[in-house]
N, C-alpha and C positions, 0 to 999 in steps of 0.2 A: 826228259826235257819238258818244261812247262809249255802247255798249249795255250794259244790265244783263242778263247772260246767266243768272245764277243767284243766288238770295238775294233780299233780305237774310235772314240768319239771326242772331237775337239769341242770343248764346252766353253768355259769362261775364257775371254781374251780381252786385254786392255791395252795392248801395245807393248808393254814391258814384261808382261807375264801372261801365262795361260794355264789351263788345266786340261789334261787328257785322261779320259776314263777308259778303263779296260776291265774285262773279266778274264781271268786265267783259269787253267785247269787244275792248279794246285797252288799251295803257298809258294811265293817267290818274290823277288825284287823286280819291279817293273820300272823301266827306264825309257826316257825319250831323249834322243840325240838329234840335234838340229844341224843342218849344213853350215850355219853361221857360227857354230860353237856353243850356242846356248843349249841347256840340257836341264834335266830334272829326274828324280827317281823317288819311288815310294814302295814300301812293303805292302803286300796285299793284306786285306782284312777279310774275315770269314763271316758270312751270314748264311745260315741254313745249309751248310755244306758247300756253298759257292764262294769263290775267292775273287775279290775286286780290288782295284787300286784306282785312286784319283791322283794323277801325277802332276805336281806343280812344276811348270817350266818357267825359268827366269832368265834375264839377260837379253830379252828380245828388243828389237828396235822398231818403233812405230813407223808406219809407212812402208815397211818392207815385207816381203814374203820369203820364208825360209822353209825348205823341205825338211821333213823329219822322219825318223825311223823309230820303231818300238822294239825294245829288247826285253826278254824275260830271262832272268838269271844269266845275262850276258849273251844270250842267243837271239839273233834277229828274227822277229816273227811278223813284222810289218815294215814295208809292203810285202804282200804274199809273193812267192816265186811266180814268175811269168804273169804278173798282174797286167791286165789290159789297160789299166787306168794310169794317168799321170801320177807323179809323186804327191803324197799328201803334204800340204803346207800349213804353216801357221802364219796368219797375216792379220793386220789391223790397220785401218786408215790413219794417216797422220793428221794432226790438227789442221783444219782448213780443207781437208779432202772431203769429197762427197761420201755420205754414209748410205749404203744400200741395205734396206731391211726387207726381207721377204717373209711372208707370214701366211698361215692357214691353219685349219684344224680338221679333225675327223679323218684319220688315216687308218682304214681297216687293213688287216694283214694281207700281204702280197701272196699271190698263189705261187706254186712251184714254177720254176723257170720255163718248163715245157707245158704248163697247164693253161687252160682257158681262164681269163680274168672276168669273173661275173659282174664286176662293177666298173669295167672300163679301164683305160690306161691311168697309171699312177702319176700324179703331177710331180712328186719328188723324183721318181725315176726319170721323167722327162727333163727336169732341171739338172739332174746329175749328168745325163747324157750331153746336154748342152755345155755345161761347165767342163766336162772331160774333153770334149771335142775342141775347145778353145780355152785352155787353162790360163792364158794371158789376157783373155777378154773380160767382159763385164761379168761379175759374179756377185752374189750377196756377201755383204760383210758380216751379216748375222741372220740366222734363220729362227723365227719365232714359231713354235709349235703350241697352239693355243687350246690344247685339250683333246681328249680321246686319242692319245698316242697308241693306246692298246684298248681292245674291247673285251673286258672281262666277261661280258654277258652275251656276246655274239661272236663265237669262235668260228674259225674256218673248218672245212670238212677234214683237213689233215689233223688239226688239233683235236677235233671231236673224236677221231679214231684213236689218237694218242691217249686222250682221257679215258676212252672206253677200255683200253688195254691196262689202265692203271686202277680203275675203280668202277663200281656199278653205277651207270648213269641213270638208272631208275630211282636212285636215291637223290634227294636234293643236295646240292643245287643242280643236279642233272648235267647237262653239257656246258654249263658255265664253269669258270675256274673256281676252285675251292680253297687253295692254300698257296703258300709262297712258291713252292716248286712249280705249280701250274702257272703262276704269273711269270716265272722265268721263261717258260715255254713261249708265252706271248711276245716277250721282248726279243727272244731269239728269232722267232718267226718274222717279226717286223724288221729288226735291224740287221739280220743276216742277208737280206736281199742285197745282191752284189752292188747294184748302183747306189742304193741308199746307204749301204755300209761305207762306200767310198765317199759319198757326199758328206755324211756326218763326220768323217775323219778330217775333212778339209775346210768346212764352213762352220764357224762357231754357232752354237745353238742355245736358245733359252726356251724353257718348257714350263707349262703349268697344267695341272690336271683339269678335267671336266668330269661329267658323271660316268661315262662308260669306262673310264679308268678304274672305277669301282663297280658301279651298277647304274643302269638307266634311272634318271631322275633322282640321283643321290641327294639326300637331304631336302626333298621337296617340302616336307612339313613335319611338325611334331608328331602327328598321328601316323604318318608314313614311317618315321623312325621308330616309333613304339611298336608298330606291326613287324618291322624288320628285326628288331631286337628280340622279338618273341620266337623267331625261327631258330632252329638248332644250328644252322650253318652260317648265319650272318656274321657273328663275331669273328670267326676265323677268316672269313672273306675280307672283312674290313681291315683287320689288323694286317693281313698279308698284303692287301692293296696299299696301305700306308707304308709298310716296311719296304715293299718293292719300289714304290714311288720315291721314297727317300734315297734308296740306293741308286736306282737307274736314272732318275730325272732330277731330283732336288739337289743333290750334291754338286752337280755341275753348274747350277744356276748362280752360285755365290762365289765370291772372291776367295783366293787362298788365305788371305788375312782373316776373313770372316770365319772360314772353316777352322783355322788354327786356334781361334778363340772359342770355338763351339765345344762345350764339354761332352756332348754326345759323340761327336766325331772323334774327339781325342780318346774317349773310352773305347769306342768300337775299334779304333786303329791300334790301340795298345793291348787289347785283350786277345788271347788265343782264339776265342770264338765270341763275336759280338752279338750273337743272335738274341740272347736274353736281354741284353741292354737295349737293343733296338726294339724288341717286342714290348718292353716296359714303356718306352717312349710312345709307341703306337697306342698302348693302353691309356696313357695319360691324354693323348690327343683325342681318343674316343670319349673319354670321360669328361674332358674339359677342352673344347676346341680353342678356347682363348689362351690356353697354355702353350700353343704352338703357333709359329708364324711361317706360312708357306709363301707369302708374298715377298717380293724383293725388288730392289732397284738396281738398274744398270745405267751408266752414263757412257755414251759414245761421242766423245768430243762435245759438241753443243746440242746433242740429242739426248734427252732423258727418257728412259723407259721405266715404267712402273708396272710390274706384272702383279695383278691383283687376284687373290684367292676368292673366287665367288662361289665356292662349293662348301668347303669345310668350315669357313669362318662365319656361317650364318647363325642368326638368332631365330629360332623356330617357334617360340611361344607366340600364339596368335595375337596377343595384345601388344607385343613388342617386336613383331617380325622385322628383321633387318637382314640385308644382304651381307653386311659386315658387322661384326660385334664391335662394341665401343672402342676397344683397344686397336682393332684393325682399322677402323674408320679414322681414328686419330693418327695412326701411323701414316695412312695414305695422305691425310691433310699435311702432315709435317713434311713428307717427301715431295709433295707437289709444290709447296711454298718455300722450301729450303733453297736459298741462293737462286731465286727465280731468274735473276738477270744472267745466270750462267748458262742458260739453255735457250735455243731458238725454236725448238720443237719438243712438245711434250706428248709422249706416246703412252696411253693407258691401255694395257693389255688385260682384257677380261674375257674369259671364255664365252660368256653370255653377252649378247648385244645389249647395249643400253637403249638404243632406239630401234624399235621393231616396226614391221608393217602396222598401220594404224589400227586395224581390226584386232590384231593379236594383242597389241598394247591395251586397248580398251577392254578386251575380254579378260586379260590377266588382272587388271585393276578391279574390274567388276567381280571376278572370282575371289580376289583377296578380301573384298568387302563381305561377300557371302560367307566365306570361311571364318571371318572374324565374328560373325553372328549379327551383322548389321541389319539383316532381313529376317532374323529369327532362326531357331534351331533347325527347322526343316530345310530351309535354304542352305544352312551351314553344312548339313550332311550331304546335300546334293553338290554343294561347291567342292567339298573335299574329294568326292568321287570324281567329279569332272576334272579337278586339278590334276589328279593322277593319270586319268585317261588321256587328257589332251596336252600334257607336259606344260602346264601353265605355271612356270616357275623361273622366269627371267627377271630382270630388274624391274619390269613393270608390275610384277607380282609382289614387289616390296615397295609400295608407293613412297614411303618416307625415305628410303634409300635412293630411289630414283630421283627424288627432288633434291636430296642432299648432294648427290653427285652433280646434278645440274648447277647447284649453287657453288660447289667447289670449282667446277670448270669455269664458271663465269668469273670467279675471283682470280683464278690462275691466269685467265686470258685477258684481264683488264688492267688498264693503267700503265704507268711507266714501268718499263722492264718486261712487259708482256711478251710472250713468245709469238712467233708468226703463226703457228698452228697448235691446236690441241686436237689430237686424233685418237679416237677410241677404237681399238683394234679388237675384233671379236670373230667368232666362228659359230659352231653349234647347229645352225639352222639349215644347213645343206643348200644354201644358195648364197650368192654374193650380191652386195649392193652398196651404194653410197647414200647416206642421208645427212642432211644439213639442218641443224636446229635453229629456231628463232626464239629469243626470250620474250615472254609475254609482257613482263613488267617494265621493259625499257629497251634501250638500244642494244643491249647484249654486250658480250666481250669484244675487245679489239682484235684478238686472235681469231683466225678462221677455225671453226670447230666442225668436225665431221665424224660421223660414225662410219667406219670402214669394216665391213663384214665379209669374210671369205671362208667358205666351206662348201664341199669337203675337199680334202686333198686326194682322197681315194676312198670313195664309198658310193653306195647307190643313191640315186635321186629319182624315186618313183614318180610316175606321172601325176599321182594325186598330190604330191608335195609341190610339184611345179604349178599345177592349177590352183592349189590352195594359196600359195604365197603370191601368185600373180593377182588373184582376187583380193588378197589381204591388203594390197597396195592401191586398190581401185577406189574411185569415188563412192561407188555403192557400198563398199566395205566400210568406208569412213562413216557413212550414214548409219549403218547397222551398229558400228562400234559405239556411236554416240548414244544409241538406245540402251545398249548394255550399261554404259557409264551412268545414264540417268536412273536406270533401275537400281544400280548399286549405290546411288547417291555419292558417286565418286567425286572428290575434289579435282578440278582441272589441273593437269600437270603444269609446271612452271615454264615449259617450252612447248612450242609446236615444231613440226619438222616436215620436210618434203624430201622425197626420194630424188636424188640428182643423178643417179646411175644405177643400171640394172633394172630388174633382177636378172642375174646371169646364173645358168645352171650347168654343171659339169664338174669334173675334177680339176681344181684350179688353185692358183696362188696369186696373191697380190704382192707387189714390190713397191716400196717407197724409196725414192732417191732424194736425199736431203742434203743440201749444201747451202751454207749461210742461212738466209731466211727463205730460201726457195724450197719448194716441195713438189715432187711429181709422183703420180700414181700410175702404175701399169698393172692390169689384170691379164693373166695368161692362163689358157686352158690346155690340158693335155689332149693331144689328138691321137687318132688311131694309128698314125704312122710313127708314134713315139716322140714327137717333138712338142714344143709349146707354141701356141698361137696367141698373139696379143689380140684381145677383144676390147680393150679400153686403154687409152693412154692420154692422161690429162694433167694439166698444171693445177695444183692446189693453191700455191702461193708463189710469189716472185720475190726476188732479192730486193 
């Protein structure tokens, strides 16, 4: 009998169709059967000895919830026998219903069920417990995971022991993951947590990578990449990271129709073993990042989500540094402006915040000028070293891209047909805050524009981080930041901004409730008793 090794994960959902992702123990036919009669099936495909299926489910009805079961070769494998959780369901809001979007980033592996949690309670565990306790109550319609779904460079004690039994940890990359098999260990450790496994089976999810999905500060600079490529272990790590991301995260981000037209997915699905085909794809992505698009668009009624790749799509040449390569930037522009009158809310998901604490922004812009050579070769060497030590590689470290995004947001949010809100959703920085920009050159867009940052879902927030970010938002920090900007001869950004909420520290999630042209934001933190506590609840726009 085929074993259900991982999943199911409810991924894409649009009301009439959905996809469900599973990993099985051997080749088989995976099937989803819903209580309302809708169903779907798919044969598993093989990557590096593992067997996966993405099951398209059709015939669904918007505005309804239908329980489902998973069968492998005709044997039911989900729900598990004696499961303490309610049935997993597929649901999607009907047109005109409120859309609830929960989001966050940075979820480090969960400890064993009977183990001490060194980083505190997990916000996803807490969300799962609340939804399970009241399955008919309020729940997210979609969960956005904005990066660092796994930590390839910061593994748990249990995984370190597993690695040590597999290879010599005195050889690089030491206790970090080295290949595809080791990446699968990270996904199993993260997604087999019972509460999270059930939550991901019943709430659709959208994902995008950040640096720790591959390595800390991935693609910081051209010099960084050159140094990494000179190591004997980097190539296998990167290719395995991209391959495992494609299998575990990317496939579920896109629609069944898009997948059906994807030659890579067709080839992998049809071959007895798709490993070589997928590895060749990862090699092309490494050689030419512009040959691959990880960004994607989802529409939830009158809410448009654009998830933006702000890691792999970078241009790293110091004279032409950009967060997005030209093709990626043009794609984003097209998706933002396409049928603009068809959405009331525009959500831009980028793992890295666009608007940062003012001192951090100014330091990154100053550092970019130094590394570009604007203050000479000696300062450029200092700047590169500082960039790596201090993680100076957010949107502010790409000044032209920062300004281009400001211009695009202003265009999207202005004039007839403008949405009610343009909301930039981010994580990465291990605290949460709300920031509101003001355009320097004029009145600014008609839409309300906000940076909403929420991190971590489950990770440490050391005291130094708390103190540093609190200071980074202070008046004194703004004065210091201006000095950095003057030294770097940095052009002023096209927007100023103020923090209107936070900073908040802890394991946390933000939830947007969007209906018509109204928008409401709630921030909740995981407590030691296992629940979620609201620390912010505010109206962003009204109908």
